[in-house]
TIVO-855350 format. One record per residue (C-alpha): residue number from 1; x, y, z. Coordinates in nm, 4 decimals. Layout:
! residues N
atom pos=NUM, east=X, north=Y, up=Z
...
//
This chain:
! residues 374
atom pos=1, east=0.0116, north=0.0193, up=0.0149
atom pos=2, east=0.3239, north=0.2567, up=0.0619
atom pos=3, east=0.3324, north=0.2998, up=-0.3530
atom pos=4, east=-0.0245, north=0.4350, up=-0.3280
atom pos=5, east=0.0202, north=0.6962, up=-0.0400
atom pos=6, east=0.1771, north=1.0015, up=-0.3012
atom pos=7, east=-0.1421, north=0.9058, up=-0.5578
atom pos=8, east=-0.3962, north=0.9104, up=-0.2644
atom pos=9, east=-0.2498, north=1.2179, up=-0.0826
atom pos=10, east=-0.2836, north=1.4412, up=-0.3984
atom pos=11, east=-0.6412, north=1.3245, up=-0.4744
atom pos=12, east=-0.7226, north=1.3887, up=-0.1705
atom pos=13, east=-0.5688, north=1.7121, up=-0.1150
atom pos=14, east=-0.7620, north=1.8338, up=-0.4225
atom pos=15, east=-1.0668, north=1.6600, up=-0.2960
atom pos=16, east=-1.0538, north=1.8305, up=0.0276
atom pos=17, east=-1.0665, north=2.1841, up=-0.1395
atom pos=18, east=-1.3569, north=2.1448, up=-0.2963
atom pos=19, east=-1.7162, north=2.1914, up=-0.1199
atom pos=20, east=-1.8455, north=1.9657, up=0.1164
atom pos=21, east=-2.1650, north=1.7923, up=-0.0049
atom pos=22, east=-2.3497, north=1.7520, up=0.3332
atom pos=23, east=-2.5602, north=1.9831, up=0.4611
atom pos=24, east=-2.4032, north=2.2174, up=0.7177
atom pos=25, east=-2.5792, north=2.4165, up=0.9770
atom pos=26, east=-2.6161, north=2.8106, up=0.8846
atom pos=27, east=-2.3676, north=3.0780, up=1.0825
atom pos=28, east=-2.5551, north=3.1602, up=1.4273
atom pos=29, east=-2.6294, north=2.7976, up=1.5141
atom pos=30, east=-2.2530, north=2.7108, up=1.5935
atom pos=31, east=-1.9836, north=2.8872, up=1.7013
atom pos=32, east=-1.5794, north=2.8368, up=1.5971
atom pos=33, east=-1.2821, north=2.9465, up=1.8361
atom pos=34, east=-1.0181, north=2.9461, up=1.6057
atom pos=35, east=-0.5951, north=2.9411, up=1.6629
atom pos=36, east=-0.6026, north=2.8015, up=2.0389
atom pos=37, east=-0.2791, north=2.6976, up=2.1267
atom pos=38, east=-0.2293, north=2.3465, up=2.2537
atom pos=39, east=0.1657, north=2.2943, up=2.2043
atom pos=40, east=0.4710, north=2.5250, up=2.1643
atom pos=41, east=0.7524, north=2.3456, up=1.9438
atom pos=42, east=1.1068, north=2.5402, up=1.9106
atom pos=43, east=1.0390, north=2.7012, up=1.5691
atom pos=44, east=0.6089, north=2.7040, up=1.5807
atom pos=45, east=0.2985, north=2.6812, up=1.8172
atom pos=46, east=0.0447, north=2.4002, up=1.7129
atom pos=47, east=-0.2712, north=2.4943, up=1.7485
atom pos=48, east=-0.6504, north=2.3911, up=1.6991
atom pos=49, east=-1.0066, north=2.4912, up=1.5715
atom pos=50, east=-1.2840, north=2.4030, up=1.8227
atom pos=51, east=-1.6349, north=2.4233, up=1.6771
atom pos=52, east=-1.9392, north=2.3935, up=1.8905
atom pos=53, east=-2.3072, north=2.4163, up=1.8984
atom pos=54, east=-2.4305, north=2.7866, up=1.9242
atom pos=55, east=-2.6594, north=2.6364, up=2.2370
atom pos=56, east=-2.4471, north=2.3348, up=2.3816
atom pos=57, east=-2.4786, north=2.1837, up=2.7400
atom pos=58, east=-2.1723, north=2.2009, up=2.9278
atom pos=59, east=-1.9938, north=1.8477, up=2.8605
atom pos=60, east=-2.0442, north=1.7885, up=2.4563
atom pos=61, east=-1.8774, north=1.4711, up=2.2844
atom pos=62, east=-1.5806, north=1.5214, up=2.0776
atom pos=63, east=-1.4687, north=1.4227, up=1.6889
atom pos=64, east=-1.1052, north=1.4772, up=1.6058
atom pos=65, east=-1.0416, north=1.5034, up=1.2628
atom pos=66, east=-0.7117, north=1.3750, up=1.2539
atom pos=67, east=-0.4262, north=1.4818, up=1.0756
atom pos=68, east=-0.1836, north=1.2311, up=1.0919
atom pos=69, east=0.0837, north=1.3663, up=0.8724
atom pos=70, east=0.1391, north=1.6958, up=0.9677
atom pos=71, east=0.2677, north=1.7857, up=0.6131
atom pos=72, east=0.0369, north=2.0784, up=0.5764
atom pos=73, east=-0.2434, north=2.1944, up=0.8227
atom pos=74, east=-0.5432, north=2.0854, up=0.6992
atom pos=75, east=-0.7780, north=2.3047, up=0.9329
atom pos=76, east=-0.8782, north=2.5224, up=0.6599
atom pos=77, east=-0.9322, north=2.2686, up=0.3998
atom pos=78, east=-1.3475, north=2.2788, up=0.2882
atom pos=79, east=-1.3732, north=1.9005, up=0.3458
atom pos=80, east=-1.2669, north=1.9467, up=0.6987
atom pos=81, east=-1.4340, north=2.2650, up=0.8071
atom pos=82, east=-1.7814, north=2.1224, up=0.6450
atom pos=83, east=-1.7148, north=1.8066, up=0.8538
atom pos=84, east=-1.6577, north=2.0074, up=1.1945
atom pos=85, east=-1.9245, north=2.2181, up=1.1097
atom pos=86, east=-2.2249, north=1.9360, up=1.0340
atom pos=87, east=-2.0444, north=1.7689, up=1.3642
atom pos=88, east=-2.2097, north=2.0475, up=1.5282
atom pos=89, east=-2.5702, north=1.9976, up=1.3882
atom pos=90, east=-2.5274, north=1.6481, up=1.5365
atom pos=91, east=-2.4588, north=1.7790, up=1.8836
atom pos=92, east=-2.0539, north=1.7110, up=1.8572
atom pos=93, east=-1.7794, north=1.9486, up=1.9375
atom pos=94, east=-1.5244, north=1.8946, up=1.6554
atom pos=95, east=-1.1755, north=1.9609, up=1.6499
atom pos=96, east=-0.9073, north=2.0274, up=1.3336
atom pos=97, east=-0.5853, north=2.0676, up=1.4757
atom pos=98, east=-0.2252, north=2.0907, up=1.3455
atom pos=99, east=0.0494, north=1.8482, up=1.3532
atom pos=100, east=0.3665, north=1.8361, up=1.2689
atom pos=101, east=0.5907, north=1.6306, up=1.0233
atom pos=102, east=0.7534, north=1.3146, up=1.1961
atom pos=103, east=0.5519, north=1.4303, up=1.5503
atom pos=104, east=0.2014, north=1.3760, up=1.4656
atom pos=105, east=0.1588, north=1.0703, up=1.7134
atom pos=106, east=0.3129, north=1.2637, up=2.0267
atom pos=107, east=0.1045, north=1.5729, up=1.8875
atom pos=108, east=-0.2038, north=1.3398, up=1.9201
atom pos=109, east=-0.1348, north=1.2746, up=2.2294
atom pos=110, east=-0.0675, north=1.6584, up=2.3581
atom pos=111, east=-0.3840, north=1.7563, up=2.2178
atom pos=112, east=-0.5731, north=1.5011, up=2.4103
atom pos=113, east=-0.3715, north=1.6059, up=2.7303
atom pos=114, east=-0.4712, north=1.9790, up=2.6978
atom pos=115, east=-0.8650, north=1.8624, up=2.6300
atom pos=116, east=-0.8516, north=1.6545, up=2.9739
atom pos=117, east=-0.6906, north=1.9748, up=3.0959
atom pos=118, east=-0.9038, north=2.2442, up=2.9618
atom pos=119, east=-1.2210, north=2.0469, up=2.9524
atom pos=120, east=-1.4554, north=2.2716, up=3.1693
atom pos=121, east=-1.3529, north=2.6106, up=2.9771
atom pos=122, east=-1.3797, north=2.4101, up=2.6485
atom pos=123, east=-1.7462, north=2.3022, up=2.7530
atom pos=124, east=-1.6474, north=1.9070, up=2.6471
atom pos=125, east=-1.6503, north=1.5920, up=2.7788
atom pos=126, east=-1.2527, north=1.4218, up=2.7706
atom pos=127, east=-1.4150, north=1.0751, up=2.8460
atom pos=128, east=-1.5965, north=1.0827, up=2.4939
atom pos=129, east=-1.3784, north=1.1464, up=2.2461
atom pos=130, east=-1.3826, north=0.9629, up=1.9044
atom pos=131, east=-1.1810, north=0.9840, up=1.5873
atom pos=132, east=-1.2175, north=1.0030, up=1.2033
atom pos=133, east=-0.9172, north=0.9124, up=0.9793
atom pos=134, east=-0.9128, north=0.9244, up=0.6092
atom pos=135, east=-0.7228, north=0.8226, up=0.3095
atom pos=136, east=-0.3758, north=0.8821, up=0.4132
atom pos=137, east=-0.4503, north=0.9657, up=0.7642
atom pos=138, east=-0.5978, north=0.6609, up=0.7821
atom pos=139, east=-0.2566, north=0.4845, up=0.7002
atom pos=140, east=-0.1042, north=0.6805, up=0.9120
atom pos=141, east=-0.3456, north=0.7476, up=1.2107
atom pos=142, east=-0.4946, north=0.3382, up=1.2195
atom pos=143, east=-0.1605, north=0.2527, up=1.3958
atom pos=144, east=-0.2047, north=0.5543, up=1.6368
atom pos=145, east=-0.5442, north=0.4773, up=1.7400
atom pos=146, east=-0.5126, north=0.1025, up=1.7757
atom pos=147, east=-0.2417, north=0.1702, up=2.0241
atom pos=148, east=-0.3122, north=0.0360, up=2.3911
atom pos=149, east=-0.1745, north=0.3366, up=2.5849
atom pos=150, east=-0.4607, north=0.5580, up=2.4395
atom pos=151, east=-0.7737, north=0.4351, up=2.6277
atom pos=152, east=-0.9122, north=0.8036, up=2.5682
atom pos=153, east=-0.9918, north=0.7224, up=2.2120
atom pos=154, east=-1.3758, north=0.5774, up=2.2548
atom pos=155, east=-1.4492, north=0.5269, up=1.8792
atom pos=156, east=-1.3294, north=0.5775, up=1.5309
atom pos=157, east=-1.4385, north=0.5902, up=1.1818
atom pos=158, east=-1.2021, north=0.5191, up=0.9177
atom pos=159, east=-1.2906, north=0.6241, up=0.5417
atom pos=160, east=-1.1145, north=0.4803, up=0.2351
atom pos=161, east=-0.7880, north=0.4278, up=0.4103
atom pos=162, east=-0.6212, north=0.0954, up=0.5867
atom pos=163, east=-0.3095, north=0.0106, up=0.7484
atom pos=164, east=-0.1157, north=-0.3203, up=0.8904
atom pos=165, east=-0.2614, north=-0.3513, up=1.2690
atom pos=166, east=-0.1316, north=-0.6740, up=1.4162
atom pos=167, east=-0.3967, north=-0.6863, up=1.6657
atom pos=168, east=-0.7129, north=-0.4369, up=1.6743
atom pos=169, east=-0.8437, north=-0.2759, up=2.0334
atom pos=170, east=-1.1613, north=-0.4917, up=2.1101
atom pos=171, east=-1.2853, north=-0.1632, up=2.3204
atom pos=172, east=-1.2811, north=0.0697, up=2.0151
atom pos=173, east=-1.5905, north=0.0455, up=1.7763
atom pos=174, east=-1.4740, north=0.0797, up=1.4121
atom pos=175, east=-1.7088, north=0.2512, up=1.1130
atom pos=176, east=-1.5115, north=0.1753, up=0.8319
atom pos=177, east=-1.5957, north=0.3587, up=0.4984
atom pos=178, east=-1.4862, north=0.1781, up=0.1639
atom pos=179, east=-1.5203, north=0.3696, up=-0.1668
atom pos=180, east=-1.6151, north=0.1255, up=-0.4243
atom pos=181, east=-1.4308, north=0.3555, up=-0.7094
atom pos=182, east=-1.1013, north=0.3736, up=-0.5121
atom pos=183, east=-0.7884, north=0.2543, up=-0.6252
atom pos=184, east=-0.8355, north=-0.1639, up=-0.6524
atom pos=185, east=-0.5296, north=-0.2399, up=-0.4555
atom pos=186, east=-0.6425, north=0.0302, up=-0.1828
atom pos=187, east=-0.9782, north=-0.1485, up=-0.1380
atom pos=188, east=-0.8286, north=-0.4825, up=-0.1614
atom pos=189, east=-0.6065, north=-0.3777, up=0.1531
atom pos=190, east=-0.9307, north=-0.2351, up=0.3411
atom pos=191, east=-1.1204, north=-0.5884, up=0.2639
atom pos=192, east=-0.8089, north=-0.7397, up=0.4060
atom pos=193, east=-0.7877, north=-0.4940, up=0.7190
atom pos=194, east=-1.1366, north=-0.5293, up=0.8066
atom pos=195, east=-1.1729, north=-0.8799, up=0.7669
atom pos=196, east=-0.9138, north=-0.9239, up=1.0042
atom pos=197, east=-1.1004, north=-0.7022, up=1.2419
atom pos=198, east=-1.3833, north=-0.9140, up=1.1884
atom pos=199, east=-1.2173, north=-1.2465, up=1.2981
atom pos=200, east=-1.1250, north=-1.0637, up=1.5792
atom pos=201, east=-1.4462, north=-1.0278, up=1.7026
atom pos=202, east=-1.4113, north=-0.6439, up=1.6760
atom pos=203, east=-1.7155, north=-0.4169, up=1.6949
atom pos=204, east=-1.6892, north=-0.3081, up=1.3196
atom pos=205, east=-1.9213, north=-0.1804, up=1.0772
atom pos=206, east=-1.8096, north=-0.1594, up=0.7202
atom pos=207, east=-1.9976, north=0.0577, up=0.4705
atom pos=208, east=-1.9461, north=-0.0105, up=0.0879
atom pos=209, east=-2.0284, north=0.2525, up=-0.0931
atom pos=210, east=-2.0324, north=0.0711, up=-0.4165
atom pos=211, east=-2.0438, north=0.3743, up=-0.6259
atom pos=212, east=-1.8341, north=0.6049, up=-0.4179
atom pos=213, east=-1.4495, north=0.8023, up=-0.5151
atom pos=214, east=-1.1865, north=0.8494, up=-0.3185
atom pos=215, east=-1.2825, north=1.2011, up=-0.1105
atom pos=216, east=-1.6568, north=1.1393, up=-0.2081
atom pos=217, east=-1.7635, north=1.3847, up=0.0780
atom pos=218, east=-1.6487, north=1.6672, up=-0.1845
atom pos=219, east=-1.6969, north=1.4993, up=-0.5123
atom pos=220, east=-1.9715, north=1.2765, up=-0.5075
atom pos=221, east=-2.2785, north=1.5207, up=-0.4568
atom pos=222, east=-2.5676, north=1.2991, up=-0.4355
atom pos=223, east=-2.8133, north=1.1582, up=-0.1589
atom pos=224, east=-2.5949, north=0.7976, up=-0.1475
atom pos=225, east=-2.2744, north=0.9894, up=-0.0836
atom pos=226, east=-2.4786, north=1.1903, up=0.1889
atom pos=227, east=-2.6320, north=0.8741, up=0.3794
atom pos=228, east=-2.3098, north=0.7531, up=0.4486
atom pos=229, east=-2.1578, north=1.0806, up=0.6311
atom pos=230, east=-2.5188, north=1.0801, up=0.8084
atom pos=231, east=-2.4504, north=0.6831, up=0.9016
atom pos=232, east=-2.1048, north=0.7937, up=1.0173
atom pos=233, east=-2.2691, north=1.0706, up=1.2491
atom pos=234, east=-2.5238, north=0.8237, up=1.3780
atom pos=235, east=-2.2301, north=0.6117, up=1.4512
atom pos=236, east=-2.0545, north=0.8077, up=1.6892
atom pos=237, east=-2.3557, north=0.9422, up=1.8513
atom pos=238, east=-2.4402, north=0.5746, up=1.9419
atom pos=239, east=-2.1046, north=0.4497, up=2.0174
atom pos=240, east=-2.0362, north=0.7795, up=2.2686
atom pos=241, east=-2.3430, north=0.7390, up=2.4087
atom pos=242, east=-2.2967, north=0.6327, up=2.7878
atom pos=243, east=-2.5938, north=0.3615, up=2.7945
atom pos=244, east=-2.4477, north=0.1995, up=2.5232
atom pos=245, east=-2.0934, north=0.2071, up=2.6119
atom pos=246, east=-2.2039, north=0.0439, up=2.9191
atom pos=247, east=-2.3924, north=-0.2448, up=2.7112
atom pos=248, east=-2.0876, north=-0.2546, up=2.4923
atom pos=249, east=-1.8203, north=-0.3063, up=2.8089
atom pos=250, east=-2.0521, north=-0.5547, up=2.9635
atom pos=251, east=-1.9534, north=-0.7858, up=2.7141
atom pos=252, east=-1.6220, north=-0.7016, up=2.6276
atom pos=253, east=-1.4533, north=-1.0011, up=2.7646
atom pos=254, east=-1.6295, north=-1.2864, up=2.6500
atom pos=255, east=-1.6138, north=-1.0939, up=2.2891
atom pos=256, east=-1.2532, north=-1.0547, up=2.3139
atom pos=257, east=-1.2094, north=-1.4285, up=2.4210
atom pos=258, east=-1.4332, north=-1.5262, up=2.0969
atom pos=259, east=-1.2249, north=-1.3099, up=1.8716
atom pos=260, east=-0.8990, north=-1.4907, up=1.9785
atom pos=261, east=-1.0469, north=-1.8131, up=1.9086
atom pos=262, east=-1.1493, north=-1.7258, up=1.5660
atom pos=263, east=-0.7763, north=-1.5718, up=1.4818
atom pos=264, east=-0.6548, north=-1.8906, up=1.6146
atom pos=265, east=-0.4977, north=-1.7511, up=1.9070
atom pos=266, east=-0.6060, north=-2.0506, up=2.1271
atom pos=267, east=-0.3897, north=-2.0040, up=2.4536
atom pos=268, east=-0.5223, north=-1.6509, up=2.4768
atom pos=269, east=-0.8420, north=-1.7545, up=2.4343
atom pos=270, east=-0.8313, north=-2.0082, up=2.7167
atom pos=271, east=-0.7009, north=-1.7586, up=2.9216
atom pos=272, east=-0.9408, north=-1.4882, up=2.8841
atom pos=273, east=-1.2464, north=-1.7623, up=2.9504
atom pos=274, east=-1.0716, north=-1.8963, up=3.2156
atom pos=275, east=-1.1166, north=-1.5207, up=3.3625
atom pos=276, east=-1.4979, north=-1.5285, up=3.3022
atom pos=277, east=-1.5624, north=-1.8914, up=3.4391
atom pos=278, east=-1.7144, north=-1.9584, up=3.7971
atom pos=279, east=-1.9264, north=-2.2004, up=3.8894
atom pos=280, east=-2.2302, north=-2.0821, up=3.7745
atom pos=281, east=-2.1166, north=-2.0517, up=3.4554
atom pos=282, east=-2.3402, north=-2.1730, up=3.1662
atom pos=283, east=-2.3101, north=-2.5065, up=2.9474
atom pos=284, east=-2.2563, north=-2.2471, up=2.6481
atom pos=285, east=-1.9615, north=-2.0569, up=2.8036
atom pos=286, east=-1.8202, north=-2.4343, up=2.9377
atom pos=287, east=-1.8563, north=-2.5106, up=2.5952
atom pos=288, east=-1.6790, north=-2.2346, up=2.4260
atom pos=289, east=-1.3767, north=-2.2234, up=2.6886
atom pos=290, east=-1.3282, north=-2.6189, up=2.6421
atom pos=291, east=-1.3282, north=-2.5498, up=2.2583
atom pos=292, east=-1.0453, north=-2.3000, up=2.3328
atom pos=293, east=-0.8761, north=-2.5186, up=2.5585
atom pos=294, east=-0.8737, north=-2.8037, up=2.2522
atom pos=295, east=-0.7297, north=-2.5731, up=2.0320
atom pos=296, east=-0.4441, north=-2.5024, up=2.2699
atom pos=297, east=-0.3953, north=-2.8657, up=2.2894
atom pos=298, east=-0.5247, north=-2.9004, up=2.6423
atom pos=299, east=-0.7062, north=-3.2118, up=2.5896
atom pos=300, east=-0.7513, north=-3.3273, up=2.9714
atom pos=301, east=-0.8978, north=-2.9446, up=3.0527
atom pos=302, east=-1.1166, north=-2.9268, up=2.7434
atom pos=303, east=-1.2716, north=-3.2898, up=2.8360
atom pos=304, east=-1.3691, north=-3.1059, up=3.1723
atom pos=305, east=-1.5362, north=-2.8497, up=3.0382
atom pos=306, east=-1.7567, north=-3.0546, up=2.7696
atom pos=307, east=-1.8518, north=-3.3198, up=3.1082
atom pos=308, east=-1.9427, north=-3.0066, up=3.3037
atom pos=309, east=-2.1433, north=-2.8554, up=3.0127
atom pos=310, east=-2.3131, north=-3.2046, up=2.9257
atom pos=311, east=-2.4358, north=-3.2000, up=3.2896
atom pos=312, east=-2.5654, north=-2.8590, up=3.2403
atom pos=313, east=-2.7578, north=-2.9384, up=2.9468
atom pos=314, east=-2.9125, north=-2.7693, up=2.7112
atom pos=315, east=-2.6991, north=-2.7326, up=2.4216
atom pos=316, east=-2.6889, north=-2.9177, up=2.0546
atom pos=317, east=-2.5818, north=-3.3366, up=2.0302
atom pos=318, east=-2.3318, north=-3.2213, up=1.7366
atom pos=319, east=-2.2238, north=-2.8656, up=1.9222
atom pos=320, east=-2.0984, north=-3.0290, up=2.2082
atom pos=321, east=-2.0552, north=-3.4054, up=2.0748
atom pos=322, east=-1.7796, north=-3.3352, up=1.7931
atom pos=323, east=-1.5570, north=-3.1462, up=2.0031
atom pos=324, east=-1.5981, north=-3.3553, up=2.3125
atom pos=325, east=-1.5146, north=-3.6392, up=2.0986
atom pos=326, east=-1.2177, north=-3.4857, up=1.9710
atom pos=327, east=-1.0500, north=-3.4136, up=2.2820
atom pos=328, east=-1.1462, north=-3.7356, up=2.3976
atom pos=329, east=-0.9137, north=-3.9049, up=2.0658
atom pos=330, east=-0.6535, north=-3.6646, up=2.1029
atom pos=331, east=-0.6302, north=-3.7413, up=2.4784
atom pos=332, east=-0.5864, north=-4.0718, up=2.4386
atom pos=333, east=-0.9383, north=-4.1836, up=2.5412
atom pos=334, east=-1.1016, north=-4.3982, up=2.2258
atom pos=335, east=-1.3580, north=-4.5320, up=2.4105
atom pos=336, east=-1.4775, north=-4.2087, up=2.5764
atom pos=337, east=-1.4640, north=-4.0671, up=2.2147
atom pos=338, east=-1.6826, north=-4.3557, up=2.0681
atom pos=339, east=-1.8993, north=-4.2824, up=2.3228
atom pos=340, east=-1.9410, north=-3.8875, up=2.2527
atom pos=341, east=-1.9634, north=-3.9449, up=1.8807
atom pos=342, east=-2.2942, north=-4.1822, up=1.9072
atom pos=343, east=-2.4716, north=-3.8991, up=2.0790
atom pos=344, east=-2.4354, north=-3.7222, up=1.7840
atom pos=345, east=-2.7664, north=-3.8347, up=1.5321
atom pos=346, east=-2.5859, north=-3.9759, up=1.1743
atom pos=347, east=-2.7659, north=-3.6868, up=0.9858
atom pos=348, east=-2.5924, north=-3.4480, up=1.1850
atom pos=349, east=-2.2148, north=-3.5360, up=1.1578
atom pos=350, east=-2.0245, north=-3.3376, up=0.9379
atom pos=351, east=-1.9076, north=-3.5115, up=0.6262
atom pos=352, east=-1.5545, north=-3.5076, up=0.6382
atom pos=353, east=-1.5601, north=-3.5719, up=1.0437
atom pos=354, east=-1.4544, north=-3.9529, up=0.9814
atom pos=355, east=-1.1372, north=-3.8109, up=0.7930
atom pos=356, east=-1.0156, north=-3.5241, up=1.0766
atom pos=357, east=-0.6583, north=-3.6050, up=1.1576
atom pos=358, east=-0.8149, north=-3.6167, up=1.5695
atom pos=359, east=-0.9463, north=-3.9515, up=1.4571
atom pos=360, east=-0.6397, north=-4.1286, up=1.2933
atom pos=361, east=-0.6035, north=-4.3701, up=1.5641
atom pos=362, east=-0.9614, north=-4.4804, up=1.5670
atom pos=363, east=-1.0379, north=-4.5323, up=1.1948
atom pos=364, east=-0.9285, north=-4.9134, up=1.2435
atom pos=365, east=-1.2151, north=-4.9538, up=1.4946
atom pos=366, east=-1.5047, north=-5.1078, up=1.4073
atom pos=367, east=-1.7177, north=-4.9392, up=1.6254
atom pos=368, east=-1.5837, north=-4.6053, up=1.4940
atom pos=369, east=-1.6656, north=-4.7106, up=1.1586
atom pos=370, east=-2.0060, north=-4.8415, up=1.2194
atom pos=371, east=-2.0580, north=-4.4933, up=1.3515
atom pos=372, east=-2.0301, north=-4.3341, up=0.9987
atom pos=373, east=-2.2225, north=-4.6059, up=0.8160
atom pos=374, east=-2.5015, north=-4.5630, up=0.6236
//
């Protein structure tokens, strides 16, 4: 993707100077505080512009429109002033900030620290901050957003861009927009990155704007483009809402464990499930924990969870019987594996199960063969 960056930066910069195609509120319905200094460098001051609804509550949620390159200030680009003004109509404070080349990540942290220190006078809520990053800013900004130390980031919208992230942060919901008329290589990068986030069971909404261009907020002046922008604001509203976040957090531990299983990180999954298991845990949770243990090759431990799940009841015979049979066979207990397989009605046995490597040592047994005989 690196070789695409010069092209995309040029395309994005050109689009950014055009008119923002989403409705913005008229003058008088929002305020702008310009040139607020948040960091002093040896040769310059880094400043930001703060947009707020004219009649605003004391503590507004915040959207930071990310500049992750620092090559040139984006504060006066039409696409960013348009986004910021439109955000105020949805009840947000919006920030466009300077950064400097080679120091954007550190600038981002300094900006966050400034917002926390001056939250009261700025009328913002520093515990409800989301980030928007587009194009080259997505490529450079995603590693910053996904860094575990930035716990103050609560949500992010990524527009027509991607980066190679090894592990996504499960506590950050993502809104990922793919412009269907973008360069094929860029869209392949987005496809791969978003698919990885889904495998890791991260909360991610992927919107494919099939007829959208790179920089569509300034190029595609139509209702389809405006709908994507509207969805983005609705995502920010939901993901920064305290009641939604409480519900989101309540299921986070198990969601992360399930993501570890989907990604093949079974040891980590087993560790996460172990932290959630207690004597009152359901059969479903014990099945999930057992499958993680099975993947981690801890067959004896997996069998204990499957046995407990059977006593609790309520699971489908194939859902429990197949992994329990595998764990038994791999633990060297062929007789127990046969018993488990017989709990599964023949019509529900997977077609290729007989050839699974877990049952290699059982294939010559007549009772094993009879299970799969029509």
